[in-house]
KEDRENVO-424195 format. One line per 2 residues: number of its first residue (from 1); for each residue x, y, z of N, C-alpha, C, O. Coordinates in steps of 0.001 Angstrom, whole numbers, padded with zeros to 6 digits. Last residue first. Layout:
N
NUM) X Y Z X Y Z X Y Z X Y Z | ...
***
This chain:
118
118) 009481 032951 015576 010710 033650 015940 011112 034676 014916 012129 035349 015082 | 007373 031482 014617 007071 032724 015290 008311 033554 015628 008193 034741 015933
116) 008590 029198 013679 007951 030084 012710 007729 031442 013330 007876 032460 012654 | 009359 027940 016015 010389 028470 015124 009810 029450 014116 010466 030422 013742
114) 006920 027169 017081 007754 028098 017851 008858 028693 016997 009262 029834 017223 | 005952 025284 015280 005344 026615 015299 006174 027634 016078 006139 028826 015773
112) 008648 023525 013735 007792 023738 014905 007201 025142 014881 007885 026092 014500 | 008253 023243 010154 009056 023497 011369 008114 023675 012543 006926 023942 012365
110) 007000 020621 008262 006700 021899 008887 007608 022088 010086 007723 021203 010934 | 006976 019049 005191 007652 019163 006477 007387 020560 007001 007529 021551 006283
108) 005124 016880 003031 005399 018209 003584 006086 018100 004938 005817 017189 005722 | 004315 014554 001802 005744 014760 002001 006116 016115 002576 007294 016470 002609
106) 001647 014018 001706 002208 014766 000576 003697 015066 000722 004281 015747 -000120 | 001322 012180 003773 000337 012204 002693 000899 012931 001475 000661 012518 000340
104) 003175 012547 005779 003483 011593 004718 002477 011578 003573 002757 011019 002512 | 004310 015288 007213 003017 014824 006709 003282 013863 005552 003584 014312 004446
102) 006111 016015 010082 006175 015447 008738 004805 014897 008388 004209 014140 009156 | 007331 018619 012141 006202 017779 011735 006407 017291 010307 006823 018052 009432
100) 009906 018882 014565 009432 019158 013211 008326 018158 012876 008382 016996 013279 | 009859 020152 017901 009873 019025 016973 009357 019470 015611 008479 020328 015517
98) 009844 021575 020376 010773 021912 019287 010969 020738 018326 012096 020379 017984 | 007877 021260 022229 009031 020370 022340 010026 020545 021193 010952 019746 021053
96) 005991 023150 021444 006521 023188 022813 007796 022366 022949 008696 022736 023703 | 005440 022273 018813 006070 023562 019061 006703 023629 020434 007827 024110 020580
94) 004208 019866 019375 005409 019866 018527 006168 021176 018732 007396 021181 018813 | 002006 020840 020782 003042 020101 021499 004330 019992 020681 005424 020024 021244
92) 000598 022050 018646 001020 022837 019813 002156 022143 020546 003153 022775 020893 | 000123 019834 016963 000906 020977 016492 001444 021804 017665 002607 022205 017668
90) -001462 018266 018692 -000213 017732 018144 000686 018877 017691 001878 018890 017999 | -003621 020019 019064 -002788 019631 020203 -001449 019064 019738 -000413 019358 020334
88) -004658 020113 016484 -004170 021348 017106 -003263 021030 018290 -002249 021698 018494 | -005446 017446 016249 -004408 017987 015363 -003818 019276 015924 -002609 019497 015844
86) -007432 017435 018217 -006292 016519 018321 -005141 017044 017468 -003995 017081 017917 | -009310 019233 017260 -008547 019587 018457 -007324 018695 018627 -006292 019145 019125
84) -010626 017955 015240 -009607 018929 014868 -008737 019300 016060 -007565 019641 015897 | -011106 014478 015972 -011420 015878 016227 -010290 016790 015763 -009118 016431 015882
82) -011079 011931 013487 -010587 012526 014733 -010918 014016 014775 -010994 014696 013752 | -011853 010389 011377 -012883 011218 012008 -012387 011913 013272 -013191 012430 014048
80) -009733 008810 010624 -010141 009907 009739 -011153 010859 010368 -011290 012003 009936 | -007409 008288 013282 -008640 007894 012599 -009113 009080 011743 -008904 010233 012120
78) -003846 008580 012783 -005114 009059 013347 -006307 008527 012559 -006237 008338 011344 | -000803 007724 013765 -001788 007330 012760 -003163 007604 013360 -003586 006949 014312
76) 002271 009026 014309 000891 009108 014770 -000030 008767 013608 -000029 009452 012586 | 005494 008428 015481 004580 008351 014346 003161 008232 014882 002884 007444 015786
74) 008103 010245 016807 006866 009544 017144 005991 009590 015901 005769 010658 015330 | 011754 010166 016989 010447 010531 016435 009308 009732 017053 009506 008712 017713
72) 014160 009252 017985 014125 010594 017412 012765 011008 016846 012641 012094 016281 | 013743 006733 019103 014621 007679 019795 014474 009103 019287 014639 010057 020047
70) 010218 006140 018581 011628 005786 018447 012456 006863 019144 011901 007804 019712 | 007004 004906 018690 007924 005882 019258 009337 005338 019145 009617 004213 019560
68) 003944 004476 017438 005329 004101 017135 006231 005213 017658 006225 006326 017133 | 001321 003980 019844 002014 004805 018872 003429 004274 018645 004035 003694 019546
66) -000237 000724 020232 000359 001960 020712 001060 002713 019587 001350 002158 018527 | -002433 001729 017588 -001870 001956 018911 -001267 000643 019412 -001742 -000433 019049
64) -003848 003372 014929 -002889 002338 015311 -002357 002692 016686 -001892 003808 016921 | -005637 005411 015074 -005965 004289 014184 -005088 003088 014553 -005530 001941 014497
62) -006506 007382 017790 -005455 006585 017157 -006011 005433 016327 -006760 004593 016825 | -008242 008838 019309 -008012 009309 017946 -007057 008415 017154 -006823 008662 015971
60) -010519 006603 021018 -009282 007376 020959 -009084 007845 019515 -009699 007300 018599 | -012762 005102 020636 -012940 006414 021231 -011664 007228 021285 -011710 008426 021568
58) -011710 001794 021495 -012484 002721 020683 -012610 004051 021410 -012570 004112 022638 | -008293 001076 022448 -009745 000986 022615 -010429 002009 021714 -009806 002959 021237
56) -005312 -000212 023708 -006043 000200 022517 -007541 000050 022770 -007994 -000988 023252 | -004458 000954 027019 -004649 -000089 026018 -005426 000464 024820 -006108 001484 024923
54) -002636 003284 025193 -002621 001952 025808 -003645 001928 026917 -003673 002867 027713 | -002777 005853 024444 -002617 004881 023358 -002535 003449 023884 -002381 002508 023105
52) -004727 008692 025488 -003982 007453 025779 -003931 006509 024574 -004885 006384 023806 | -004499 011791 025195 -005115 010798 024312 -004356 009470 024482 -003450 009167 023706
50) -003160 013140 027226 -004453 013640 026754 -005226 012594 025963 -006452 012517 026047 | -000951 011559 027515 -001671 011946 028731 -003066 012454 028361 -004032 012226 029090
48) 000043 011400 024981 -000681 010229 025483 -001338 010492 026837 -002197 009719 027261 | 001219 013903 024775 000115 013572 023862 -000663 012367 024385 -001886 012311 024252
46) 003174 013786 026856 002132 014816 026841 000951 014407 025962 -000201 014554 026372 | 004806 011619 026165 004111 011625 027454 002958 012621 027453 001886 012335 027988
44) 005725 012508 023651 004969 011261 023779 004168 011248 025088 002987 010901 025096 | 007115 014879 024356 005963 014924 023451 005094 013688 023648 003876 013795 023795
42) 009152 013800 026005 008193 014771 026523 006942 014857 025674 005831 014903 026202 | 010477 012134 024164 009887 011562 025377 008825 012506 025933 007730 012073 026291
40) 011353 014057 022355 010437 013006 021908 009725 012389 023108 008517 012152 023070 | 013083 015502 023970 011951 016192 023337 010904 015187 022887 009705 015432 023019
38) 015064 013684 024685 014118 014147 025709 012907 014878 025125 011830 014871 025721 | 015580 010956 022561 015701 012401 022692 014664 012865 023714 013499 012478 023620
36) 016710 007851 023820 015615 008667 023293 015869 010158 023553 016314 010549 024631 | 020035 006883 022977 019035 007185 023985 017923 008021 023351 018181 008811 022442
34) 020521 004722 020145 020841 005875 020971 019744 006051 022010 018674 005448 021924 | 020971 003350 017247 020992 002915 018645 021448 004107 019472 022630 004450 019487
32) 018857 004373 014611 020117 004513 015334 019956 004019 016765 018929 004247 017405 | 017234 002325 012403 017059 003161 013583 018370 003179 014356 018917 002134 014707
30) 016059 001352 009514 017336 001820 010059 017066 002799 011200 016714 003957 010972 | 013854 000561 008101 014184 -000171 009308 015507 000224 009936 016023 -000488 010798
28) 013019 002104 006094 013909 001010 005713 014362 000199 006917 015152 -000735 006785 | 011676 004048 007486 010880 003121 006660 011688 001919 006214 011137 000843 005981
26) 013914 005390 008529 012971 004699 009415 012173 003658 008624 012023 002518 009064 | 015012 006500 006215 015784 005533 006997 014869 004724 007917 015038 003513 008061
24) 012899 008227 005481 013298 007128 004591 014077 006061 005366 013836 004865 005198 | 012979 010000 007664 011773 009192 007419 012125 007994 006536 011697 006873 006812
22) 015466 011164 007216 015249 010397 008448 014026 009490 008295 014039 008345 008747 | 014905 012475 004814 015937 011434 004836 015775 010558 006085 015932 009339 006009
20) 012998 014335 005710 012608 013310 004720 013614 012162 004688 013224 011003 004549 | 014659 015845 007407 013516 015109 007957 013108 014001 006995 012896 012861 007409
18) 016415 016938 005543 016944 016115 006632 015830 015261 007245 016043 014091 007561 | 014621 018451 004036 015237 017276 003414 015877 016362 004458 015886 015143 004286
16) 013982 020511 005858 012961 019543 005460 013562 018290 004811 013059 017186 005019 | 016894 020659 008058 016080 021113 006935 014965 020111 006662 014994 018991 007173
14) 018176 021673 011194 017725 020602 010301 016773 021168 009259 015956 022043 009548 | 018974 023478 013080 019260 023794 011682 018839 022710 010710 019117 022815 009515
12) 019684 021101 015548 019394 022499 015224 019803 022766 013782 020860 022323 013332 | 018669 017702 014723 019632 018705 015166 019175 020117 014809 018383 020309 013887
10) 015326 016503 015412 016596 016502 014698 017464 017636 015219 017034 018429 016056 | 012699 014914 016178 013693 015663 016952 015025 015529 016221 015753 014553 016403
8) 009508 014925 014656 010920 014560 014608 011783 015500 015431 011619 016719 015387 | 006382 013357 014243 007125 014481 014796 008564 014025 014977 008823 012896 015393
6) 004044 012525 011692 005109 012157 012614 005805 013428 013062 005817 014436 012356 | 000792 011432 010679 001757 012498 010937 002896 011884 011722 002731 010837 012348
4) -001978 010262 008747 -000738 010048 009471 000080 011325 009589 000056 012183 008706 | -005165 009098 008804 -004389 010302 008512 -003137 010193 009369 -003229 010046 010588
2) -006637 006116 007384 -006090 006946 008452 -005391 008185 007900 -005081 008289 006713 | -009714 005270 005949 -008292 005465 005747 -007766 006438 006799 -008389 007466 007066
***
C-alpha cells in the first residue's frame, strides 16, 4: 500500500481547511484553469531532479508516476518502502517553495517548515 502526500500552493494566510477544500475540489475533478503557480513548478522540478518520475521504473520512490501535477499542487504517491530521506526532501522542498503539505492518510495539513520557524 502506498503512502501519499500532496503539496499545495495556496494564498497567503491559507488555513488547513482551505487546503482540505482544495483537495476535495481536486478529487471531484474541479481544477481551475490558470497558469501553474511558480512554487509548484519549482517544487516539481526540484523533486523530480532528485527522484525522476519519467520514465516509470523500479528503484524510484514513486508508486505512481508520472506524478500528478496541477496548477496549484503536486500529488505524490510513494512506495511503502521509500527511504526516509525522500520524505525529508519533500518536507524541505515544501518549505523552500512555501507549500503546505497535506497527508490524506489522516487529513492532516502542515504549514511549510519555513512558516513554522518564523
